Each structure stands twice: as structure tokens, then as C-alpha cells.
C-alpha positions in Angstrom: 0.0 0.0 0.0 1.6 3.4 -1.0 2.2 5.9 1.7 1.5 9.6 1.3 4.6 11.8 1.4 5.1 14.1 4.3 4.0 17.7 3.9 7.7 18.7 3.8 8.3 16.1 1.0 5.3 17.4 -0.9 6.6 21.0 -0.7 9.9 19.8 -2.0 8.2 18.0 -4.9 6.2 21.1 -5.7 9.3 23.3 -5.8 11.0 20.8 -8.2 7.9 21.0 -10.4 8.0 24.8 -10.2 11.6 25.0 -11.2 11.1 22.5 -14.0 8.1 24.5 -15.3 10.1 27.7 -15.1 13.1 26.2 -17.0 10.9 24.6 -19.6 8.8 27.8 -20.0 11.8 30.0 -20.5 14.5 27.9 -22.1 12.0 26.0 -24.2 11.0 29.3 -26.0 13.4 30.9 -28.4 11.8 34.3 -27.8 12.0 34.1 -24.0 15.7 33.2 -24.2 16.4 36.0 -26.7 14.5 38.6 -24.6 16.2 37.5 -21.4 19.6 37.9 -23.1 18.7 41.3 -24.4 17.6 42.5 -20.9 20.7 41.1 -19.4 22.8 43.0 -21.9 21.0 46.2 -21.1 18.2 46.5 -23.6 15.4 47.5 -21.3 12.7 49.2 -23.4 10.0 47.1 -25.1 10.5 49.0 -28.4 14.2 48.3 -28.4 13.6 44.6 -27.6 11.1 44.3 -30.5 13.6 46.0 -32.9 16.3 43.6 -31.8 14.1 40.6 -32.6 12.9 40.6 -36.2 9.8 38.5 -36.5 8.7 39.0 -32.8 5.2 40.4 -32.6 4.2 42.8 -29.9 1.7 40.2 -28.6 4.3 37.4 -28.2 6.8 39.8 -26.7 4.3 40.9 -24.1 3.4 37.3 -23.3 7.1 36.4 -22.9 7.8 39.5 -20.8 4.8 38.6 -18.6 6.3 35.1 -18.2 9.6 36.5 -17.1 7.8 38.7 -14.6 5.7 35.8 -13.3 8.8 33.7 -12.6 10.6 36.6 -10.9 13.3 36.7 -13.5 12.6 40.3 -14.6 11.0 43.3 -13.0 9.0 46.0 -14.8 9.4 49.7 -13.9 6.9 52.4 -15.1 8.0 56.0 -15.0 5.8 59.0 -15.4 2.3 60.0 -14.3 0.6 60.3 -17.6 1.4 59.3 -21.2 3.9 58.9 -22.6 4.9 56.5 -19.9 8.5 55.0 -19.9 8.4 51.3 -19.3 11.7 49.5 -18.7 12.6 45.9 -17.8 15.6 44.7 -15.7 16.8 41.4 -14.4 16.2 40.7 -10.7 19.0 39.2 -8.7 17.3 35.8 -9.3 17.2 36.7 -13.0 20.9 37.3 -13.1 21.4 33.8 -11.6 19.0 32.4 -14.2 20.9 34.1 -17.0 23.9 32.2 -15.7 22.0 29.0 -16.5 21.7 30.2 -20.1 25.4 30.9 -20.2 26.1 27.4 -19.1 23.7 26.0 -21.8 25.5 28.1 -24.3 28.9 26.8 -23.1 27.6 23.2 -23.3 26.3 23.9 -26.9 29.8 25.2 -27.9 31.3 21.9 -26.6 28.8 19.9 -28.6 29.5 22.0 -31.7 33.3 21.6 -31.3 33.2 17.8 -31.1 34.9 15.9 -33.9 32.3 15.3 -36.6 34.2 12.1 -37.7 33.5 10.5 -34.3 29.8 11.2 -34.9 29.6 9.4 -38.2 31.8 6.4 -37.4 30.5 3.2 -39.0 28.3 1.1 -36.8 30.0 -2.2 -37.7 32.4 -4.1 -35.4 36.0 -4.3 -36.4 36.7 -7.2 -38.8 33.0 -7.6 -39.6 31.4 -6.4 -42.8 27.9 -6.7 -41.3 26.6 -3.6 -39.6 25.5 -3.9 -36.0 21.7 -3.9 -35.5 20.3 -0.9 -33.8 18.8 -1.6 -30.4 15.0 -1.6 -30.7 12.4 -1.3 -28.1 14.1 1.2 -25.8 12.2 3.0 -23.1 12.1 6.1 -25.1 10.7 4.4 -28.2 8.0 2.8 -26.0 7.1 6.2 -24.7 8.4 5.8 -21.1 
């Protein structure tokens, strides 16, 4: 009979899911990553962000900025009492840490890109055998789990 996890364990699991959702929500979206990088590099105004991202619509930009605000990665500052208002975005301390995650992903991608391509395309036959090895079938990923 399965036991229910303790309240502390449940909170821990909820935090893991929250972090996973945040990483997936930001890193899984090319626009979120690009916007985060622009804000980290000092591009703070929405109009400048949109100019720096050809093909990014205002609607999608606002959705992605809202996601960064929701996760506490960025903060929004509105200056002025009446129009025209000046809206700027900046990274929070947590956002600067999160940008470090993106830097690490970029570093890992550079390592993958620098790998020897001949090692990737090596023949799949065993030495001394002219018959190629059969690819393993029925792995957990192929079975959906």
C-alpha cells in the first residue's frame, strides 16, 4: 500500500515541479531566451527589444515578458504620471542567476558543436565484420516511457 509523502516532501516536490516548469517555460522558448539575453545585456525598453528581434510580434513579446515577470526573473518599472509612460525591464538578482544557467547552456552547446564530426559518423560495424550492427530496438524512449 503506497504511503502519502510528508508535507515537507510534498513541498519539495512542488518546488521541483515549479523549477522544472520555469526552466521549460523560459529555455523552451526561443523568444524568451532572446528577450532574457537582451535584458541582461542592457536592452530595457520594449520597443528596443522588439527592434532587436525581427519577427517578434508585440503580442508574443508581451506574453514572454509577462512570463519572465511571473517567474521573478525580470522586473518592470513604469516611470511617469501620464502618457507617454516610460516602461523598462531589468533582471532581478534571481534573473541574473537564471541568466547564468543560459550561459552554461551556451557553453555546453559550444562543446557539442566543437566535437569531432568524424566521431559522430563512425561506421556502426564491429572491427573485422562487414555486417553492420543492428540498432537496439524497443528502448524505453521508443516505447514512450
